[in-house]
N, C-alpha and C positions, 0 to 999 in steps of 0.2 A: 853399661852405658855405651861402650864402643859398638856393640851389636846394634843398639838402637840408633846410634849416629850413622852407622853404615847403611842401615835400612832406610833411614830418612834421606840420606844422600842418593841411594838407589831410586827411591820413590820420586825425588825431585828430578833426577836424570830422566826417568821414564816419563814423567809428566811433561818435561821439556821436549822429549822425542815425540810424544803424542801430539803436542801443539805444533811442532815442525811439520809432521805428517799432514795434519789438518790444514795448515797454511799452504803447503805445497799442492795438495789436492785442489783447493779453492782456486789458486792461481792457474793451474793447468786447465781446469774446466773453463775458466774465463777465456783463456787463449783459444781453446777449441771452439767455444761459442762464437768468438770474434771471427775465426776463420770461416765458420759455417755462414755467418751473416754476410761476410765479404763475398763468398761464392754465390750466395743467393742474389746479391746485388749485381754481380757479373752476369748471371743468367738473365736477369731482368734487362740489363743494358743490351745484351746480345739480341734479345727478343725485340726490344724497341728499335735497334738498328735494322734488323730484318724487316720489320713493319715499315720503317721509313724507306728502305730500298724498294720494297714492293710498291709503295705509293709513288715513288719517283719513277719507277718503271712504268706504272700505269699512266702517269702524267705524260711521259714521253710517248707511250703507245697512243694515247688519246690525241696528242698533238700531231703525230705522224698520220694517224687515221684521218683527222680533219684535213690535213694538207693533201693527202692522197685522194680523198673524196672530192675536194675542190678541183683538183687537176683532172680527175676522171670525167668531170662534166664536159671537158673539151671534146671528147669523141668516144663513141661506143667501143672502138677498138682499144683505145688507151685505157678506157674504164676497165675492160677485162684484164688487161696487163696489170694495172694497179691493184685490182682485186687479188690477183695471184700473189703479188708482192706483199700485200697486206696480210694475206693468210700465212705466208712464209715468215713474215715479221712476227706475227702473233705466236706462231709455233716456236720460233727461236726465243722470243721473250718468255714464253711459258716454260720452256726447257731451262733457261737461265734462272728463272725465279724458283723453279723446283729444285735445281741443284743447290742454290743458295739456302733454301729452306732446309733441305736435307743436311747440309753442312752445319748450319746453326743448331739444328736439333741434335745432331751427332755430338757436337762439341758440348752442348748443354748437358746431354746425357752423360758424357764422360766426366764432366765437372761434378755432377750430382753423385755419380758413382764414387769418385775420389773423396768427396765430402762424406759420404756414408761410410767409406772404409776408414777415414780418419776418425769419424765419430765412434765407430765400433772399436777402434784401437784405443781411443780415449776412455771409452767405457770399460774396456778390459783393464786398462791401467788404473782406473778409478776403483774397480773391484779389488785389484791387488793392493792398492793403498788402503782401502777399507779393511781388508784382511790384516794388513800390517798394523792398522790402528786397533783392530780387535785384539790382536796378539799383544800389543803394547798394553792395552787395558787389562788383559788377562794377567800379564806380568805384574802390572801395578797392583791388581787385586791380590795376587799371590804374595807380593812384598808386604802389603798391608796386613794380610793374614799372618805372615811370618813375624811381623813386628808385634802384632797383638799376642801371638803365642809366646814370643820372647818376653814381653811385658808380664804376661800371666806367670810364666816360669820364674822370672825375677821376683815377682811379688810373692809367690809361694816360697821361694828360697828365703826371702826376707822374713816372712811369717814363721818359717821353720826356725830360723836363727833366733827370733824373738822368743819362741817357745823354749828353745834349748838354752837360751842365755841364763835363766835362773838356775837351771840344773848345772850348767858349767860353773857358774859362780859358786854354787853349793859344793861342787867337787873341788874347785880350786881353794875354797875356804877351809877345807878339811886338812 
């Protein structure tokens, strides 16, 4: 009976450990998925900010162009001067926009890379947890097998005692 009790206690402990592993895995995966969603939102926000800045730059450029063209009508000489200024302005605006775009793309790429690395680490931890879970299930199965073997052994002993009991009684009776 004590062997059976110990096995039942071990089985209960292993079952509890298995449930703890499963619960921990689930919570950790939820955290990783939440981080990935957050980083995707950050990337979307950065892209929207970049697009907004491009639109603002284009609006400023359009306003300046209109102003320069209006003033250029004053004289042919001034018109040529303003034309050169407009070209320089366009070049500088284009360079600034390109720099901003490259910065945003670099930052977004870095965030995506970090998110992928975190996801890979989480998957590795999940595999380890699944391995621990399999090992716990194997130990549980072994404990069940041991318990069954112990029960069979005890039953055989009991049957043997029942068979020997009449013989022992006959010997004691003599």
